[in-house]
C-alpha positions as CSV (number, residue, x, y, z in Angstrom):
1,M,5.5,46.7,-12.6
2,K,4.7,43.0,-12.1
3,I,4.0,41.1,-15.3
4,A,1.3,38.5,-15.2
5,L,2.7,35.2,-16.6
6,N,0.7,32.7,-18.6
7,I,1.4,29.3,-17.1
8,A,0.3,25.9,-18.4
9,M,0.7,22.9,-16.1
10,I,0.5,19.3,-17.1
11,S,0.0,16.7,-14.4
12,S,-1.2,13.1,-14.3
13,E,-3.3,13.9,-11.3
14,A,-4.7,16.9,-9.5
15,A,-6.8,17.1,-6.4
16,P,-9.7,17.2,-5.8
17,Y,-10.3,15.4,-9.2
18,S,-7.8,12.6,-9.1
19,K,-5.2,11.5,-6.6
20,T,-2.7,8.8,-5.6
21,G,-0.2,10.9,-3.7
22,G,1.1,14.4,-2.7
23,M,1.6,15.5,-6.3
24,A,-2.1,15.7,-6.7
25,D,-2.3,18.1,-3.8
26,V,0.5,20.2,-5.2
27,C,-1.2,20.4,-8.7
28,G,-4.5,21.3,-7.1
29,A,-3.3,24.0,-4.7
30,L,-0.3,25.6,-6.4
31,P,-2.4,26.9,-9.4
32,K,-4.8,28.7,-6.9
33,A,-1.9,30.4,-5.2
34,L,-0.4,31.5,-8.5
35,I,-3.7,32.9,-9.7
36,K,-4.1,34.7,-6.3
37,A,-0.6,36.2,-7.0
38,G,-1.9,37.7,-10.3
39,H,-0.9,35.1,-12.9
40,N,-2.9,33.1,-15.4
41,V,-2.8,29.3,-15.0
42,M,-4.2,26.4,-17.0
43,V,-3.9,22.8,-15.7
44,F,-4.1,19.8,-18.0
45,S,-4.8,16.3,-16.7
46,P,-6.5,13.1,-17.9
47,F,-10.2,12.6,-17.8
48,Y,-10.0,9.4,-15.6
49,K,-13.0,7.5,-14.4
50,E,-12.2,9.0,-11.0
51,V,-12.6,12.5,-12.5
52,M,-15.8,11.5,-14.2
53,H,-17.3,10.4,-10.9
54,S,-15.8,13.2,-8.8
55,G,-19.1,15.0,-8.5
56,R,-17.6,18.2,-9.8
57,D,-19.3,20.5,-12.3
58,I,-17.0,19.6,-15.3
59,K,-18.4,20.6,-18.7
60,E,-17.5,19.3,-22.1
61,T,-16.0,21.9,-24.4
62,A,-16.2,22.1,-28.2
63,M,-12.5,21.3,-28.6
64,Q,-11.5,18.1,-30.5
65,I,-7.9,17.1,-30.5
66,K,-6.1,14.7,-32.9
67,V,-2.6,13.5,-32.1
68,K,-0.3,11.4,-34.1
69,L,2.0,9.1,-32.1
70,G,4.3,7.0,-34.3
71,K,2.2,5.4,-37.1
72,K,-1.2,5.8,-35.3
73,E,-3.6,8.7,-34.8
74,Y,-5.5,9.2,-31.5
75,S,-8.2,11.7,-30.7
76,A,-9.5,13.4,-27.5
77,K,-12.2,15.7,-26.3
78,I,-11.5,18.4,-23.8
79,W,-13.6,18.9,-20.6
80,K,-13.2,21.9,-18.3
81,E,-14.0,23.2,-14.8
82,G,-12.6,26.6,-14.0
83,N,-8.9,26.6,-15.0
84,F,-8.7,22.8,-15.0
85,Y,-8.8,21.0,-18.4
86,F,-9.3,17.3,-18.8
87,I,-8.1,15.2,-21.8
88,Q,-10.7,12.6,-22.6
89,N,-9.7,9.4,-24.4
90,N,-11.7,6.5,-22.9
91,D,-9.3,3.8,-24.3
92,F,-6.5,5.4,-22.3
93,Y,-8.1,6.8,-19.2
94,L,-11.4,5.1,-18.5
95,R,-9.9,2.5,-16.2
96,E,-10.2,1.4,-12.6
97,E,-6.9,2.8,-11.5
98,L,-4.7,5.7,-12.7
99,Y,-1.5,3.9,-13.4
100,G,-2.0,0.1,-13.2
101,S,-4.0,-2.8,-12.0
102,G,-2.9,-4.6,-8.9
103,L,0.9,-4.8,-8.7
104,N,1.5,-4.2,-12.4
105,D,1.6,-0.9,-14.4
106,Y,-0.6,-0.7,-17.5
107,P,1.6,-1.9,-20.4
108,D,0.6,1.0,-22.6
109,N,1.5,3.7,-20.0
110,H,4.1,5.1,-22.5
111,L,1.3,5.8,-24.9
112,R,-1.1,7.1,-22.3
113,F,1.2,9.7,-21.0
114,A,3.0,10.6,-24.2
115,F,-0.5,11.3,-25.4
116,L,-1.3,13.5,-22.4
117,S,1.8,15.6,-23.1
118,I,1.1,16.2,-26.8
119,A,-2.7,16.5,-26.4
120,S,-2.1,19.3,-23.8
121,L,0.2,21.2,-26.1
122,E,-2.3,20.8,-29.0
123,A,-5.2,22.1,-26.8
124,I,-3.1,25.1,-25.9
125,E,-2.5,25.8,-29.6
126,Q,-6.2,25.3,-30.4
127,M,-7.1,27.8,-27.7
128,R,-4.6,30.3,-29.2
129,E,-3.1,30.9,-25.8
130,K,0.4,32.2,-25.7
131,I,2.3,30.4,-23.0
132,D,5.3,31.8,-21.0
133,I,5.8,28.8,-18.7
134,L,5.2,25.1,-19.4
135,H,5.3,23.5,-15.9
136,C,5.4,19.6,-15.9
137,H,5.3,17.2,-13.1
138,D,7.1,13.8,-12.7
139,W,7.8,11.1,-15.3
140,Q,4.2,11.0,-16.7
141,T,4.6,14.5,-18.3
142,A,8.4,14.5,-18.7
143,L,8.2,14.2,-22.5
144,A,6.4,17.5,-22.8
145,P,9.5,19.7,-22.7
146,L,11.1,17.5,-25.4
147,Y,7.9,17.6,-27.6
148,L,7.9,21.4,-27.1
149,K,11.4,21.7,-28.5
150,M,10.8,19.1,-31.3
151,H,7.4,20.3,-32.7
152,Y,6.4,23.7,-31.2
153,K,9.4,25.9,-30.6
154,N,9.0,27.6,-34.0
155,K,5.3,28.3,-33.5
156,D,4.3,31.9,-32.4
157,L,2.4,30.7,-29.4
158,F,5.4,28.9,-28.0
159,S,8.3,31.0,-29.3
160,G,9.1,32.4,-25.9
161,T,7.9,29.5,-23.8
162,A,10.2,28.2,-21.0
163,S,9.8,24.8,-19.5
164,V,10.1,23.8,-15.8
165,F,10.1,20.2,-14.7
166,T,9.3,19.3,-11.0
167,I,10.6,16.1,-9.5
168,H,8.1,14.8,-6.9
169,N,9.7,11.4,-6.5
170,L,12.8,10.4,-8.5
171,A,12.2,6.7,-7.7
172,Y,9.3,6.6,-10.2
173,Q,11.0,7.1,-13.6
174,G,8.7,5.8,-16.4
175,L,11.0,3.1,-17.9
176,F,10.0,1.3,-21.1
177,P,11.6,-0.9,-23.8
178,E,13.5,0.7,-26.6
179,E,10.7,-0.2,-29.0
180,A,8.4,2.3,-27.3
181,M,10.4,5.1,-29.0
182,E,8.7,4.4,-32.3
183,D,5.2,4.1,-30.6
184,I,5.4,7.6,-29.3
185,G,7.0,9.3,-32.3
186,L,10.6,9.8,-31.0
187,P,13.6,9.4,-33.3
188,K,16.0,6.5,-32.5
189,S,18.8,9.0,-32.5
190,L,17.7,10.1,-29.0
191,F,18.2,6.7,-27.6
192,N,21.7,7.3,-26.2
193,Y,23.1,7.6,-22.7
194,K,23.3,11.4,-22.9
195,E,19.6,11.8,-23.7
196,L,16.8,9.2,-23.3
197,E,18.6,5.8,-22.8
198,F,18.9,4.5,-19.2
199,H,20.3,1.0,-18.8
200,N,19.0,-0.1,-22.2
201,Q,15.6,1.3,-21.6
202,L,13.7,4.5,-22.6
203,S,13.5,6.8,-19.6
204,F,10.7,9.3,-19.5
205,I,12.0,11.2,-16.5
206,K,15.4,11.6,-18.1
207,S,13.6,13.6,-20.8
208,G,12.4,16.1,-18.2
209,L,15.8,16.3,-16.5
210,I,17.6,17.0,-19.8
211,F,15.3,19.0,-22.0
212,S,13.6,21.3,-19.5
213,D,15.0,24.8,-19.1
214,L,14.9,24.6,-15.3
215,L,14.4,21.8,-12.7
216,S,12.8,21.9,-9.3
217,T,12.0,19.4,-6.6
218,V,9.9,19.6,-3.5
219,S,12.4,20.4,-0.8
220,R,15.9,21.9,-0.4
221,K,17.2,18.8,1.3
222,Y,15.9,16.4,-1.4
223,S,17.5,18.6,-4.1
224,K,20.8,17.8,-2.5
225,E,20.1,14.2,-1.7
226,I,19.2,13.2,-5.3
227,Q,22.6,14.4,-6.5
228,G,24.2,11.5,-4.5
229,A,24.2,7.8,-5.1
230,D,21.9,6.9,-2.1
231,F,18.9,8.8,-3.5
232,G,19.9,9.6,-7.1
233,C,18.4,6.4,-8.4
234,G,21.1,6.1,-11.0
235,L,20.5,9.7,-12.3
236,E,22.7,11.5,-9.9
237,G,25.2,12.3,-12.7
238,V,22.6,14.0,-14.8
239,L,21.4,16.0,-11.8
240,K,24.9,17.0,-10.8
241,E,25.5,18.3,-14.3
242,R,22.3,20.4,-14.0
243,S,22.8,21.4,-10.3
244,K,22.8,25.1,-11.2
245,Q,19.4,24.7,-12.8
246,L,18.0,22.6,-9.9
247,F,16.0,24.3,-7.1
248,G,14.3,22.9,-4.0
249,I,11.0,24.5,-3.1
250,I,9.1,23.0,-0.1
251,N,5.4,22.2,-0.8
252,G,2.8,24.4,0.9
253,I,-0.6,23.3,2.3
254,D,-4.1,24.6,1.7
255,Y,-5.3,26.1,4.9
256,K,-8.8,26.3,3.6
257,E,-8.8,22.5,3.5
258,W,-6.5,21.8,6.5
259,D,-7.3,24.0,9.5
260,P,-8.8,22.6,12.7
261,A,-10.6,25.9,13.3
262,S,-12.8,25.4,10.3
263,D,-12.4,21.7,9.3
264,I,-15.9,20.2,8.4
265,H,-14.7,16.6,8.9
266,I,-13.8,16.7,12.6
267,K,-15.9,16.2,15.7
268,K,-15.2,19.6,17.2
269,N,-13.2,22.6,15.9
270,Y,-10.4,24.0,17.9
271,S,-7.6,26.6,17.4
272,V,-4.3,27.7,18.8
273,S,-6.1,29.9,21.3
274,N,-8.5,27.1,22.5
275,L,-7.3,23.5,22.2
276,A,-10.2,22.0,24.1
277,G,-11.9,20.5,21.0
278,K,-8.9,18.3,20.3
279,T,-10.0,16.0,23.2
280,A,-13.3,15.4,21.6
281,C,-11.6,14.6,18.3
282,K,-9.4,12.1,20.1
283,K,-12.4,10.4,21.7
284,E,-14.2,10.2,18.3
285,L,-11.1,8.8,16.6
286,K,-10.7,6.0,19.2
287,K,-14.4,5.2,18.8
288,I,-14.1,4.9,15.0
289,F,-11.1,2.5,15.3
290,K,-12.8,0.7,18.3
291,L,-9.9,1.3,20.6
292,P,-10.7,1.0,24.3
293,Y,-9.8,3.6,27.0
294,I,-6.6,2.4,28.7
295,G,-5.7,5.6,30.4
296,D,-4.7,8.9,28.8
297,V,-2.0,7.4,26.7
298,P,-0.7,9.1,23.5
299,L,-2.5,8.2,20.3
300,I,-0.1,8.0,17.4
301,G,-1.4,8.3,13.8
302,M,-0.1,7.4,10.3
303,V,-1.8,8.3,7.0
304,S,0.4,6.9,4.3
305,R,0.8,5.1,1.1
306,L,1.8,1.6,2.2
307,D,5.2,1.5,0.6
308,A,8.7,0.5,1.6
309,Q,9.7,4.2,1.2
310,K,7.5,5.1,4.2
311,G,9.5,3.2,6.8
312,F,7.1,0.4,7.7
313,E,10.0,-2.0,8.0
314,L,11.2,0.0,11.1
315,I,7.7,-0.4,12.6
316,E,7.8,-4.2,11.9
317,K,11.3,-4.5,13.4
318,A,10.2,-2.5,16.5
319,E,6.8,-4.1,16.9
320,K,7.4,-5.9,20.2
321,N,9.1,-3.0,21.9
322,L,6.8,-0.4,20.3
323,L,3.6,-2.2,21.5
324,G,5.2,-2.5,25.0
325,L,5.1,1.2,25.4
326,P,2.1,3.2,26.8
327,L,0.5,4.2,23.5
328,Q,-2.1,3.4,20.9
329,L,-1.7,3.5,17.1
330,V,-4.0,4.1,14.1
331,F,-3.1,3.5,10.5
332,L,-4.8,4.6,7.3
333,G,-3.5,3.7,3.8
334,K,-3.3,1.3,1.0
335,G,-0.5,-0.2,-1.2
336,S,1.9,-3.0,-0.7
337,K,0.2,-6.4,0.0
338,S,3.0,-7.4,2.3
339,I,2.7,-4.2,4.4
340,Q,-1.1,-4.6,4.5
341,A,-0.7,-8.2,5.7
342,F,1.8,-7.1,8.5
343,L,-0.5,-4.3,9.7
344,K,-3.6,-6.6,9.6
345,K,-1.8,-9.2,11.7
346,M,-0.6,-6.6,14.2
347,A,-4.1,-5.1,14.5
348,K,-5.7,-8.5,15.0
349,K,-3.1,-9.5,17.6
350,H,-3.4,-6.2,19.5
351,P,-6.9,-4.9,19.1
352,E,-6.7,-2.8,22.2
353,K,-3.7,-0.9,20.9
354,V,-3.8,-0.9,17.1
355,G,-6.5,0.4,14.8
356,L,-6.3,0.0,11.0
357,K,-8.2,0.9,7.8
358,I,-6.9,-0.2,4.5
359,G,-7.8,2.3,1.8
360,Y,-7.9,6.0,1.4
361,D,-10.5,8.1,3.1
362,N,-10.2,11.9,3.0
363,A,-12.6,12.5,5.9
364,L,-10.9,9.9,8.1
365,A,-7.5,11.4,7.2
366,H,-8.7,14.7,8.7
367,K,-10.0,13.0,11.8
368,I,-6.6,11.3,12.3
369,E,-4.8,14.6,12.0
370,A,-7.2,16.2,14.6
371,G,-7.6,13.2,16.9
372,A,-4.1,11.9,17.2
373,D,-1.6,13.3,19.6
374,I,1.5,12.4,17.6
375,F,2.0,11.8,13.8
376,L,4.6,9.3,12.8
377,M,6.6,9.5,9.5
378,P,9.7,7.2,9.8
379,S,10.4,7.5,6.0
380,H,13.5,6.0,4.4
381,Y,13.3,9.0,2.1
382,E,10.7,11.7,1.7
383,P,11.0,14.3,-1.1
384,C,8.7,16.6,0.8
385,G,5.8,15.1,2.6
386,L,2.6,16.9,3.5
387,N,1.1,15.1,6.4
388,H,3.7,16.4,8.9
389,L,2.8,19.9,7.7
390,Y,-0.9,19.2,8.3
391,S,0.0,17.8,11.7
392,L,1.7,21.0,12.7
393,K,-1.4,23.0,12.0
394,Y,-3.5,20.5,14.0
395,G,-1.2,20.5,17.1
396,T,-0.4,16.8,16.4
397,I,3.3,16.6,17.0
398,P,5.3,15.0,14.3
399,I,8.0,12.3,14.8
400,V,10.0,12.1,11.6
401,R,13.2,10.7,10.2
402,A,15.6,13.5,9.2
403,T,15.4,13.2,5.4
404,G,14.2,15.4,2.5
405,G,11.4,17.8,3.3
406,L,10.9,16.3,6.8
407,D,14.4,17.5,7.8
408,D,13.8,20.9,6.2
409,T,10.6,21.6,8.2
410,I,10.8,19.8,11.5
411,V,13.1,21.2,14.2
412,A,14.0,18.7,16.8
413,Y,12.6,19.5,20.3
414,S,15.2,20.6,22.7
415,P,14.2,20.5,26.4
416,A,17.1,22.8,27.4
417,G,16.2,25.7,25.1
418,K,12.5,24.7,24.9
419,K,12.8,24.9,21.1
420,G,11.6,22.8,18.2
421,N,8.3,21.8,16.7
422,G,8.6,18.0,16.8
423,F,10.9,15.1,17.2
424,K,13.3,13.5,14.6
425,F,15.9,10.8,14.3
426,R,18.7,10.5,11.7
427,A,19.7,6.8,11.6
428,Y,17.3,4.7,9.6
429,T,17.0,2.1,12.4
430,A,14.2,0.8,14.6
431,D,16.2,1.7,17.7
432,A,16.6,5.3,16.6
433,M,12.9,5.6,15.9
434,L,12.0,4.0,19.3
435,K,14.3,6.4,21.1
436,S,12.5,9.4,19.5
437,I,9.1,8.0,20.3
438,K,10.1,7.4,23.9
439,K,11.3,11.0,24.2
440,A,7.9,12.3,22.9
441,L,6.0,9.9,25.2
442,H,8.0,11.2,28.2
443,I,7.1,14.9,27.5
444,F,3.5,14.0,26.8
445,S,3.0,12.1,30.1
446,S,5.2,13.9,32.5
447,E,5.2,17.5,31.3
448,P,1.7,18.4,30.0
449,K,2.3,22.1,30.1
450,E,5.4,21.7,28.0
451,W,3.5,19.5,25.6
452,E,0.9,22.2,25.2
453,R,3.6,24.7,24.5
454,L,5.0,22.5,21.9
455,Q,1.5,22.2,20.3
456,I,1.1,25.9,20.2
457,T,4.5,26.5,18.7
458,A,3.6,24.0,15.9
459,M,0.2,25.5,15.2
460,R,1.6,29.0,14.8
461,E,3.9,28.0,12.0
462,E,3.2,29.2,8.5
463,H,3.5,26.8,5.5
464,S,0.9,28.3,3.1
465,W,1.0,27.9,-0.6
466,E,1.4,31.7,-1.0
467,K,4.9,31.4,0.4
468,S,5.8,28.5,-1.9
469,A,4.1,30.1,-4.9
470,A,6.4,33.2,-4.5
471,N,9.4,30.8,-4.8
472,Y,7.9,29.2,-8.0
473,I,7.3,32.6,-9.5
474,E,11.0,33.5,-8.9
475,I,12.2,30.4,-10.7
476,Y,9.8,30.9,-13.5
477,G,11.7,34.2,-14.1
478,K,15.0,32.2,-14.1
479,A,13.6,29.7,-16.5
480,L,12.5,32.4,-19.0
481,L,16.0,33.9,-18.8
482,A,17.6,30.4,-19.3
483,A,15.2,29.7,-22.3
484,N,16.2,33.0,-23.9
485,I,19.9,32.3,-23.4
486,N,19.5,28.8,-24.9
487,K,17.5,30.3,-27.8
488,E,20.2,32.8,-28.6
489,S,22.9,30.2,-28.3
490,G,21.0,28.0,-30.8
491,K,20.8,30.8,-33.3
492,N,24.5,31.4,-33.0
493,K,25.2,27.8,-33.8
494,Q,23.1,27.9,-36.9
């Protein structure tokens, strides 16, 4: 008999309420899949200005939370829609951006997100909900497993609670001065290299890595990569020590949101059995970006955070050779000022070949997935990535660098065996990327039937959240077992 688990998630963002990256998609979609599988899930997240103006039917509850951090007391109200709960403290969360203004993080982020962790635990206690699994995401919630052990482990509601910490991107660690320890109510004794100290700073993410019962990250390949010096960000030693408690689970996608057969954002719907609508989507996309007709050349799309991680330096190094090829490019994203400047300059110099929109536009992201022929992701590293999975469903063939989740999910096209679902390159060089692009262009232009077969292969793949949720449910069971072993071990030491 399957037992329904009571799961509480804490995340600093969750789609469709708030979003800066893929973590929001995970924390919006995974709970739905877990509920569909018969489990009970609550998700706690800040009541940002973005949430306030999301247009959702969010209602204020009667709950009032008081939290003491260091020498100060802070309060919060709780809002709710369905199984999503929002922590309202306007001093902390009613700001223009989620994490910082311009290039700088908010200086009180240690308070903002320590508060999120404790306020979520206090809300659970006030609701009298017994929790089996506390599932936390990235550095912003990484203190919650520690607070759970420090303040709640002896309370009935949390007596059997196991904690799971998911690493979405290890490069973002939540580093603060040592003095922040006192601000957020942590004893100085924890400021040592085996626990929270990292190069003379307080590391939030280290708390999650050390004090959680079990760790996960968002692809099998990335779980291996972060145990090495290249991608371990200085924490590879900690992760190696916990390698037996570290699992890689590839993200799923929400096919109710991302399916060309039913997508409300695109010009004409199409499916694996009838691809005709994709041509109309391509025409509309070129019109939106004011790209002229220069023959039936491939249209390559990128929807991305404009960040060095995403491989834009390869595009910059390859610019002359890339734009000498028979293709057109469209970019959508925001981020680094220097990358924005490079893309603006390229688009201005080559208006017949390059379309650009700075910002994030969900409807346009859908139109790019549907209207592009190829989706480019030349990432330096990519814990999982979602856009290449969307692209598969839309018959938009991915070209990726073989790293993290991209390597796990994209099988390189092989003309001999007619296998594969996309194109990929291993060396992080402009030449390797160009070689892969040229290979895709050749198939597109000279073998249209083979290109269509490749599209159909891609569209038939299954990357639903139901599959990923089953893997999470399995590790929740392992976490409960680990928590029980740790509890019994603690008793024996007393």
